[in-house]
N, C-alpha and C positions, 0 to 999 in steps of 0.2 A: 621234208623238214629234218634237219640233222640234229641228232642228240649225241653228245659226248658223255659217256658213262665212265666215271672215274672211281676206282676203289680207293678207299681212304689210305693214307700213309701209315707207316708202321707205328703201332701204338706202344705206349709204355708197358713193359712187362714186369712181372713180379710184384704187382701192387694188389692190395685188397680192394681197390676202387673198382666198382662194378661198371663204371663208365670212364675208362681211362682216356686221357688226351694223347697227343702224339709224343713219341720219343724224339730226341734231337734229329735223328736221321729221317724221321717222318716229316718234320718241318722242312728239311732240305728237299725231300721228295715232292712235297706240296709246292714249294717254290719252283722247282724244275718243271713241274707240270703246268703251273701258271705261265711260265716262260714259253713252254711249248705251244700253248694255245694263243699266244700273241699273233695277231693278224687274222684270227678267226672273227666271225661276226656274232659274238656271244651277246645275247640280249637278256639272258635270264640264267640264274644259278639256283638250283634246288638242292637241298641237302637233307639227309637223315637227321633226326634230333640228337643223335649221339655225339659226344664231344669230339671223338677222333675224326668224324666226318666234317663237323663244323670247323675244326681247326684246319683240315685239309682244304676246305672251301675258301677260307679267309683270303689267301693271296690271289686266288682266281677272281673272287668277287671284287677285290680291290683293283685288280688290273683292268677290269671292265666297268668300274664305277657303278656297280649294281649292289643291291642288298640281297644277300642269300636268303632264300625262303625255306623255312623248315617245314618238311612234309613227313608225317608219320608213315605214309604209304610206301616210302622207300627206305624204311628203317630195317634193322636186322630182323631175320625171321623169328628168332627167339627173343623173348623179353629180356632186357638187360639185368633185371633183378632175379632172373632164374638162378636158383642155387647152383654153385659151380659143379657139385657132384652130379647133379641131374643133367646139366649141360654136357659134361664129359661123357656121361653114359649114353646120351642121345646122339651126339654130333657125328660120331664115326659111322654108325649104321645109316643115319640119315643122309650124309654126304655121299655114301656109296650106293644109295638107292635111286629109285626113279619116282617121278612125281605121281605117276599112276598108282603107285603102291602106298602113297601117303594118305593119312586120314583126311576127312572132309575139310577140317579147319585149315590145314596146310595147303591143300589144293585151292581153297578159296583165297588164301593169302597170295599164292602164286598168280592167280587170275587178277587179283587187285593190283599187283605190281604191273602186269602187262597193260591193263586198262588205264592205269594212272599215267604210265609213260606215253601211251598214245594220246591221251587227253592233254597232258602237259605239252607234248609236241605240237598238237594242233593249236593250242592257245598261244604258244610262243611264236608260231609261224605268223600270226597276226602282228607281231612286233617287228617283223622284218629282220629276224636274226635267229641264231641258233641257241640251243639249250645245253647247259651243263648240269648233270646230275651226279652229285658225289654221294656214293652209297656203299654197299657192302658186297662181299663175295657172292653170297647166295642170291641176293636181289639182282645183281648184274648178270649172274649166271642164268637167272630166269629169262631175262631179255635175250641173251645169246641163244639159249635153248629154244625159245619161242621162234626166233628168227630162223634157226637152223632146222626146226622140226625135230629137235633132240629132247627126249623125255628124261634124260639123266639130270639129277639135282645139280651135279657139277659137270657140265659139258666140256669145259676146258680149264686148264690151270690158269691162275690169275695172280700176278704179283701186286704188291702194294703200289698204288698210283698208276697202275696200268690204265690205258685209255682204250675204251671200246667205242667204236663209232657205229651208230645205227641210223637208219632213216625210218621215220614214223609217218604213217598215213592212216586214213580211216580203215584201210584194208588190213592193217597190221604193221609188223616190224620187219625191216630188212637189214641184214648184217652187212656192213661195209668192211670193218676190220675189228678183230677181237684181240683185246688184251695187249695192245702195243706198248712196248717199253723202250723203244729206240730213243726216246727223249731223256732217258735216265742214264747217267754214267754207270758203269759196271758196278761200282761200289755202292750205288743206291738201289740196286735191284734186289729186293727182299720179298719174302712171302711165298706162298704156295706156287711152285712152278717157276719161280723167278729165274733160276739159272737156265732152265730149258728155254724159256721164252726169250732170254737175252741172246741166245744163239741163232735166232731166226733171222 
């Protein structure tokens, strides 16, 4: 059962909004990603509750005539209402670390992401099609790390609207391709590791 994991497009910057939508370039990234999935057998689109992921999912869901399903289990690791100062203080050390070093609640969150992706994949297989999940850097990194046996919180760099392809089965997750950006024109490759990924 194939799952396409898509990181959200570039979000609006410089806003006090704790749940920003997409910047103009983010909407273009989302449309390019929807175009790239044309011809796939997508039967289901699942999305994080946050606005930037919902807006990224819109052209994909429209292209396949399905309603995007909002699932809290594929949301960002930190709550969107966390104070900015606290987030800034935590995010650097967290992203440089390993899951085995994290407190129980974060390790439980990681396992919930893995279990949810497997369950969603098995459910979607019954619909005779593939699954798209539009989510976030850390959550998608969880799936990649699980499939690779890599304990790092950030196992690979990931650009906005990068497509990661995995296979899900009862036995776990298998990585097919991580963080592909070949569907994005060079001027649409943004986000962590975008430049390096584009050179692959």
